[in-house]
Structures are given as structure tokens and as C-alpha cells.
N, C-alpha and C positions, 0 to 999 in steps of 0.2 A: 314569485307567482307568474305564471305564463300568461300570454295575452288572452287565451281562451277563458281562463279562470277569471281574469280581470273583467272581461266583457260580460261573462255570466253573472258576476256579482254586481256590476255597475249598470247593466242595461236597463233595469226598471227605473233607475234614477234618471238615466238619459231620456227614457221615454217620458217621464214626468216633466222634465225640464223642457223638452221639445213640445210637449202637449200644452204646457202653460204658455210657452212662447207663441204657439199657434193660436191659442185662445185670445192672445192679446191683439191679434189681427181680426177684430170683430167686424170688419167690413166684408169679409168673405165667408159665405156659408160653408164652403169646403174646408176652410181653415178651422172653423168652429167645430165641425163634425170630426175632423182629423184630431183636433186637440182633445175632444171628449173621448174619442176612441183610444188615443194614446194614454190618457189618464186612467181609463178603465183597465187597459192592458197592464199598466204599471201596478195598479192596486191589486189586480188579480194575481199577477206573478208574485208580488211580495207576500200576499196572503197565503198562496199555495206553498211557497218556500217556508214560511213561518210554521204552517201546519205540519209539513213534512219533517222539519227539523225538530219540532216539539215531539212528534210521534217517535222519531229515531232516538231522542234523548230518553224518553220513557222506556223504550225497548232496551237500551243500554243499561238503564237502572235496574230493570227486571232481571236481565242477564247477570249483572253483577251480584244482585241479591241471591240468585240461584246458585252462582258459583260459591258464594260464602256459605250457603246451606250445605252444599255438597262437600266442601272442604271441612266444615264442622263435623258432619256425619262421618267422614272418613277418619278424622282425628279421633272420633269415639270408637273406631274400629268397625264401623258398619259398612257393608257393601251397598253401594247405591248405583242407580242407572243414570243416564244422561239428564233425566228430568228431576233428579233429586229424590226419587222414591227408594226406600230401603228395600233391598233384595233379601227375601227370607228363603233360606234353604230348608227343604223338608227331608 
């Protein structure tokens, strides 16, 4: 894994750790605000990544199902288009 990929995956956790550390300095309002902002950023990034990866997994599943349908129809000797629809010749 290259350094960019490692930072991409690890940065939300770094933000969370720094945010918690910043919140522990409760004598400074700037530290408290910074800590809250970092924790919100961390949670937002993690949620967005989770949502994106969930959608991508669902798309892959649909694509795999479609490919199985197309393969089965072709094995039955039917002509099909890219969406799995049977082509009827007149």
C-alpha cells in the first residue's frame, strides 16, 4: 500500500484521535471548537465512505446477477442485448 492510500484510509482515525486530544484541553475554547470540528469531520468522512462502499457493493451484485442472466439465456440459445433482454427476430 502506498503512502497516499494509507493516509486516505487512516486520516479519519487520525482526525478523531487529534480531536479527542484537543478536547482534553478543556481550558481553551479554540481547542474545544477544534476538537468538535475534527470529530465531526472524522464521522462525516467515515459515514460517506461507508455509504459509497455499500452502494458500490450493491452495484457489483446487480452486475453479477445480470451477467448470470445473460449467460443462462445465451446457453439456452437466445440472443440477448447488454441489458439481458431477449432479441426477437421478425
